[in-house]
C-alpha positions in Angstrom: 106.2 81.6 128.4 103.9 78.9 129.9 102.5 76.2 127.6 100.0 77.7 125.1 96.6 76.1 125.5 95.4 73.8 122.7 92.7 74.6 120.3 93.4 78.3 119.7 93.0 79.7 116.2 95.9 81.0 114.2 94.6 84.5 114.8 91.3 85.8 116.3 88.7 87.1 113.9 85.5 89.0 114.2 82.3 87.1 114.1 79.7 88.9 112.1 76.5 87.5 110.6 77.5 84.0 111.4 80.9 84.2 109.7 84.5 84.7 110.9 85.9 87.7 109.2 89.1 89.8 109.3 88.9 93.6 109.9 87.9 95.6 106.9 91.3 97.4 107.1 93.1 94.1 107.6 94.8 95.3 110.8 95.7 93.1 113.8 97.0 93.7 117.3 99.1 91.5 119.6 97.7 89.7 122.6 100.2 89.4 125.4 100.7 86.6 127.8 101.0 88.1 131.3 103.8 86.0 132.8 106.3 87.2 130.1 104.4 90.0 128.3 105.3 88.2 125.0 102.8 88.2 122.2 101.2 84.8 121.7 98.4 85.4 119.3 97.1 88.2 117.1 93.5 89.6 117.0 91.6 91.5 114.4 91.6 95.2 115.2 88.1 96.5 114.6 87.0 100.0 113.8 83.8 101.8 112.7 83.6 99.8 109.4 83.5 96.5 111.3 81.0 97.9 113.8 78.8 99.0 110.9 78.9 95.5 109.4 78.1 93.9 112.8 75.3 96.3 113.7 73.8 95.8 110.2 73.8 92.0 110.7 72.2 92.3 114.1 69.6 94.8 112.9 68.7 92.5 110.0 68.4 89.6 112.4 66.2 91.7 114.7 63.9 93.1 111.9 63.6 90.0 109.8 64.7 87.0 111.8 62.9 84.7 114.2 64.7 85.5 117.5 62.6 88.5 118.8 59.4 86.7 117.8 60.0 83.4 119.5 57.9 82.3 122.4 59.8 82.6 125.7 59.9 78.8 126.0 61.6 78.6 122.6 64.3 81.1 123.5 64.7 79.4 126.9 65.4 76.1 125.3 68.3 77.6 123.3 69.7 79.3 126.4 69.7 75.9 128.1 71.7 74.6 125.2 74.2 77.5 125.4 74.6 76.6 129.1 75.3 73.0 128.3 77.8 73.9 125.6 79.6 76.2 128.0 79.8 73.4 130.6 81.3 71.0 128.0 84.3 73.2 127.5 84.9 74.1 131.1 88.4 72.6 131.2 89.5 74.3 128.0 88.0 77.6 129.1 89.8 77.5 132.5 93.2 77.0 130.7 92.6 79.7 128.2 91.2 82.2 130.7 94.2 81.6 133.1 96.8 81.8 130.3 95.2 84.9 128.7 94.3 87.0 131.8 96.9 85.8 134.3 94.3 84.6 136.8 95.2 81.5 138.9 93.9 78.3 137.4 92.2 77.4 140.7 90.1 80.5 140.3 89.2 80.1 136.6 88.0 76.5 136.9 84.7 77.7 138.2 84.1 80.4 135.6 82.4 78.1 133.1 79.9 76.8 135.7 79.1 80.4 136.8 78.7 81.5 133.2 76.4 78.5 132.4 74.3 79.3 135.5 73.7 82.8 134.1 72.1 81.3 131.0 70.0 78.8 132.9 68.8 81.5 135.3 67.5 83.8 132.6 66.0 80.9 130.7 64.0 80.1 133.8 63.1 83.7 134.4 61.6 84.4 131.0 59.4 81.4 131.2 58.2 82.3 134.7 57.9 86.0 134.1 54.6 87.7 134.8 53.8 91.2 133.6 51.3 93.5 135.2 47.6 93.8 134.3 45.0 96.2 135.8 41.3 95.9 135.5 38.6 98.4 136.0 35.4 96.2 135.9 33.1 97.0 133.1 35.3 99.9 131.9 38.8 99.1 130.9 41.6 96.6 131.2 45.3 97.8 131.1 48.2 95.5 130.6 52.0 95.7 130.0 53.3 94.4 126.7 57.0 93.7 126.9 59.1 93.8 123.7 62.8 93.5 123.1 64.5 96.8 122.6 66.5 96.0 119.5 70.2 95.8 118.9 72.2 95.8 122.1 75.8 96.9 122.4 77.7 95.0 125.1 81.2 96.3 126.2 82.9 94.0 128.7 86.0 94.2 130.9 89.1 92.1 131.1 88.7 90.8 134.6 87.1 87.3 134.5 86.1 88.2 131.0 84.2 85.1 129.9 81.9 85.1 132.9 81.4 88.9 132.8 80.4 88.5 129.1 77.8 85.9 130.1 76.2 88.4 132.6 75.3 90.6 129.7 74.8 88.0 126.9 72.3 85.9 128.9 69.7 88.6 129.7 70.1 90.3 126.3 69.4 87.1 124.5 66.7 86.0 126.8 64.9 89.3 126.2 64.9 88.8 122.5 67.5 91.4 121.6 70.2 90.9 119.0 73.6 92.1 119.9 77.2 93.2 119.2 79.8 92.2 121.8 83.0 94.3 122.1 85.3 92.3 124.5 88.2 94.0 126.3 91.3 94.2 124.1 93.6 92.9 126.9 91.8 89.5 127.0 90.0 88.7 123.7 90.9 85.0 123.5 88.3 83.3 125.6 85.6 85.5 123.9 86.4 83.7 120.7 84.9 80.5 122.2 81.4 82.1 122.1 81.2 81.7 118.3 81.1 77.9 118.4 79.0 77.8 121.5 76.2 79.9 119.9 76.3 78.0 116.6 76.1 74.6 118.3 73.2 75.8 120.6 71.2 76.9 117.5 71.3 80.7 117.9 70.1 82.1 114.6 72.6 83.8 112.3 73.1 87.5 113.0 71.7 87.4 116.5 75.2 87.2 118.1 78.2 89.2 116.7 81.6 90.1 118.1 83.9 92.9 117.1 87.3 93.1 118.7 89.4 96.2 119.2 90.1 99.1 121.4 87.7 101.3 123.3 88.6 104.4 121.3 88.1 102.4 118.0 85.5 99.7 118.1 84.0 100.6 121.4 83.4 104.3 120.5 81.9 103.4 117.2 79.5 100.9 118.9 78.4 103.5 121.4 77.7 106.1 118.7 76.0 103.9 116.2 72.4 105.2 115.6 71.0 101.7 115.2 72.2 100.5 118.6 69.4 101.0 121.0 71.2 100.4 124.3 74.7 100.1 125.8 75.7 97.9 128.7 79.2 98.8 129.8 81.4 97.5 132.6 84.7 99.4 133.1 86.3 102.5 134.5 84.6 105.7 135.7 86.6 107.8 133.2 85.4 105.7 130.2 81.9 105.6 131.6 81.7 109.4 131.6 82.7 109.5 127.9 80.1 106.8 127.1 77.4 108.7 129.0 78.0 111.8 126.9 78.1 109.9 123.6 74.9 108.0 124.3 73.0 111.3 124.7 73.1 112.1 120.9 70.8 109.2 120.1 69.1 108.9 123.5 70.4 105.4 124.1 69.4 103.4 127.2 72.5 102.8 129.4 73.5 100.5 132.1 77.0 101.2 133.4 78.9 99.4 136.2 82.0 101.5 136.7 84.5 101.1 139.5 84.6 100.6 143.2 86.6 101.4 146.3 84.5 99.3 148.6 84.7 99.5 152.4 84.6 96.6 154.8 83.6 97.9 158.2 84.7 95.7 161.1 83.2 96.4 164.5 84.8 95.1 167.7 82.1 92.6 168.3 82.6 90.9 164.8 83.6 87.3 164.4 87.3 88.1 164.1 88.5 85.1 162.2 85.5 85.1 159.8 86.1 88.8 159.1 89.8 88.2 158.6 89.2 85.3 156.1 86.6 87.2 154.2 88.5 90.4 153.8 91.6 88.6 152.7 89.6 86.7 150.1 87.7 89.9 149.1 90.8 91.8 148.2 93.3 89.2 147.0 91.2 86.7 145.0 91.2 87.2 141.3 94.6 89.0 141.7 92.7 91.9 143.3 91.3 92.8 139.9 87.7 92.9 141.0 85.3 95.8 141.2 83.7 94.7 144.4 87.0 94.2 146.3 86.9 95.3 149.9 90.0 97.4 149.3 89.3 99.8 152.2 89.1 98.0 155.5 87.8 100.1 158.4 88.5 98.6 161.8 87.3 99.7 165.3 90.3 100.9 167.3 89.9 98.5 170.2 90.8 95.6 167.8 92.7 97.5 165.3 96.3 96.6 166.2 95.4 92.9 166.6 93.6 92.9 163.2 96.5 94.7 161.3 99.0 92.2 162.7 96.9 89.2 161.8 96.1 90.5 158.4 99.7 91.4 157.5 100.9 88.0 158.8 98.4 86.2 156.5 99.1 88.4 153.5 102.8 87.6 153.7 101.9 83.9 153.4 99.8 84.3 150.3 101.3 82.2 147.5 102.3 84.3 144.4 103.1 82.1 141.5 102.4 81.1 137.9 98.8 81.0 136.8 98.9 77.4 135.9 100.1 76.2 139.3 97.1 75.0 141.4 98.8 76.2 144.6 98.9 79.8 143.3 96.7 82.3 145.1 97.8 85.5 143.3 99.2 85.2 139.8 100.2 87.7 137.1 98.3 91.0 136.6 96.6 91.1 133.2 98.8 93.5 131.2 102.0 95.6 131.6 100.0 98.8 131.4 97.9 97.7 134.4 101.0 96.4 136.2 102.6 99.8 135.8 99.4 101.5 137.3 99.2 99.2 140.3 102.9 99.4 141.1 102.8 103.2 140.8 100.0 103.3 143.4 102.1 101.1 145.7 104.9 103.7 145.5 102.5 106.4 146.3 101.2 104.5 149.2 104.7 104.1 150.7 104.7 107.9 151.1 101.1 108.1 152.5 100.8 105.3 155.0 102.6 102.5 156.8 103.5 99.4 154.7 103.0 96.3 156.7 103.1 93.6 154.0 104.3 93.2 150.4 105.1 96.3 148.4 107.1 94.8 145.6 107.8 92.0 143.1 108.3 88.5 144.5 112.0 87.6 144.3 111.4 84.3 142.7 109.4 85.8 139.7 111.9 88.2 138.0 109.7 88.8 134.9 106.0 89.2 134.2 103.3 91.2 135.9 103.7 89.8 139.4 103.0 91.8 142.6 103.1 90.7 146.2 100.0 90.9 148.4 100.4 94.5 149.6 98.9 95.9 152.8 99.0 99.5 154.1 97.9 100.4 157.6 97.1 103.8 159.2 95.8 105.1 155.9 94.3 108.6 156.2 91.1 109.2 154.3 92.9 112.0 152.3 95.4 109.5 150.8 95.1 108.7 147.1 95.3 105.0 147.9 92.2 105.4 150.1 90.3 107.4 147.5 91.3 106.0 144.1 90.6 102.6 142.6 93.9 100.6 142.3 92.3 97.3 141.0 95.1 95.1 142.2 96.3 93.1 145.3 96.6 96.2 147.4 94.5 97.0 150.6 94.2 100.0 152.9 93.4 99.6 156.6 92.1 102.6 158.6 91.0 102.8 162.3 87.8 104.3 163.6 86.4 105.0 167.1 82.6 105.4 166.7 79.9 104.2 164.5 79.4 107.7 163.2 83.0 108.0 162.2 82.9 104.6 160.5 80.0 105.7 158.4 81.7 108.9 157.5 84.8 107.1 156.4 82.8 104.5 154.5 81.0 107.2 152.5 84.1 109.4 152.0 84.7 108.3 148.5 83.5 109.0 144.9 82.6 105.4 144.5 79.5 103.5 145.8 79.5 100.0 144.5 79.8 97.4 147.2 80.3 97.4 151.0 80.7 94.9 153.8 79.6 95.2 157.5 80.9 92.9 160.2 79.1 92.9 163.6 77.1 90.5 165.7 74.7 93.3 166.6 71.8 92.7 164.2 70.1 96.0 164.9 73.3 97.9 164.2 74.0 95.9 161.1 70.7 96.8 159.5 70.8 100.4 160.4 74.4 100.9 159.5 73.9 99.1 156.2 71.1 101.4 155.2 73.3 104.5 155.9 76.1 103.3 153.5 76.2 105.0 150.1 76.6 101.9 148.0 74.4 99.9 145.7 75.1 96.6 147.5 75.9 95.7 151.1 76.9 92.3 152.5 76.5 91.7 156.3 79.0 89.2 157.7 80.0 87.9 154.3 82.0 88.7 151.2 80.1 89.2 147.9 78.1 86.0 147.5 75.8 86.7 144.6 72.1 85.9 144.4 71.2 86.3 140.7 67.7 87.5 141.6 69.0 90.7 143.2 70.0 94.0 141.6 73.7 94.4 140.8 75.1 97.9 140.4 76.4 101.0 142.2 75.6 104.6 142.9 77.7 107.8 142.7 80.8 107.1 140.6 80.2 103.4 140.5 77.6 103.6 137.8 74.1 104.1 136.5 71.3 101.5 136.6 71.1 98.0 137.9 71.2 94.6 136.3 70.3 91.2 137.7 67.1 89.3 137.9 64.0 91.1 136.5 65.9 94.4 136.4 68.0 92.9 133.5 64.9 92.0 131.6 63.5 95.5 132.2 66.7 97.0 130.8 66.7 94.9 127.6 63.0 95.4 127.0 60.6 98.1 126.2 57.5 98.0 128.4 54.4 99.2 126.6 51.1 100.0 128.4 48.1 98.9 126.4 44.6 100.1 127.5 41.5 98.3 126.2 38.0 99.7 126.6 35.4 97.3 127.9 32.4 99.5 128.0 31.1 103.0 127.2 33.6 105.7 127.9 32.4 109.1 128.8 33.9 111.7 126.4 33.2 115.4 126.5 31.9 116.3 123.0 34.0 119.2 121.9 32.4 121.1 119.0 29.0 119.5 119.5 26.0 121.6 120.5 23.9 121.1 123.7 26.6 120.7 126.3 25.3 119.9 129.7 26.5 122.1 132.5 28.3 119.2 134.0 29.8 118.0 130.7 32.9 120.1 130.8 35.4 117.7 132.5 38.0 115.5 130.9 35.9 112.5 131.4 37.3 108.9 131.0 37.3 106.0 133.4 39.0 106.3 136.8 40.2 103.6 139.1 
């Protein structure tokens, strides 16, 4: 086992109503270190009793506390402090995140800065936000009154967990909601840093709560709790379908970012080297454990052989090593369960397509969840590795002849999260992008985020969008208020002496 990071608690406890507490049933679960799969810390195993306590604390903070009633500038000042506190612990966070999730240390070092930027962005946004007002001169003024929805349930994934948590925490807090966070059970350790961050930043007691545990235990109880007004979930399509059904009972608002099998379409006129660099990074960064990975690469036939050869050659040179080594480009997958899933897909792929790179465990790493950068070529669209999300360092390359065939291949999938188009023809780029069934398209780039834009997918990749004002819309109720400024014509039901023309509905009209 690599050296355990300093500053970790003896065991991880829930954070409810401003206090660290054990599970009501006293149960714990082991957290595994991915390079050996040995347990290195224990975490409280929450269930419905713990969710009940956390939701009660959040509801009390919402109903009686100052957070939802603060002016936007007041909440913004605390969000800035959260960002500062996150930045202060960036080195500690990078070490914990790398150790806990198996991500290369060179890729976790930027997570704190990205998480801090999420809080600063939404702090700025709530101060600058303008809501609509409509005036009918002399008759009526109509305006939108924005109010926080209430208690938010946030369920986050295990890939880049701390930063993914910040994507949900920042807009939920900015909007004035109180919340219960349920982190992924594979990677709970970095989430435990939020307790101290929130306290030092001055977040009022009960506004922020964490309950750890499994999806079937704590997660299911959070989704079903009648006092939780909305659920923001990032995870698998299968789990998303269950949450969708369970939210219906209490008519909860939902935002779900589910999976992806994102195509990168490379036309013959593309910048070859740029497309090569970008698609390699797009699949193999973060150990391939990323929902927006360009895991289906569609290449025009005239450059197909050249691209496959170059891609395989580069993939074979990718450095697979320990997470703590700054030279490592791919490290250990997060958990033995996930390792088993990814390697099973690699074996399936060997029967479905041509293996041109990787396909096994690196010889110098005999234990732990290590997988070589794996590349399959000549992958038919009927193959499971073409259709199903693998979520690891595995890529499929498929040829196409025409633009129409490329679009059909790109859309031939249950998912619709991200997509990438490589061409120098700007007219084709725009037209082709609009035809792709995906929530996000990048042209001549990998997924460089602009926090103002909507993030989310269509089809099997989810429901709803977050990002920018759409996040504030999700965490807020928008109430239309209509104020009369003058006499309003009202048909007088039940009164005598109706005029012949006094039978309409009346009322002002724009």
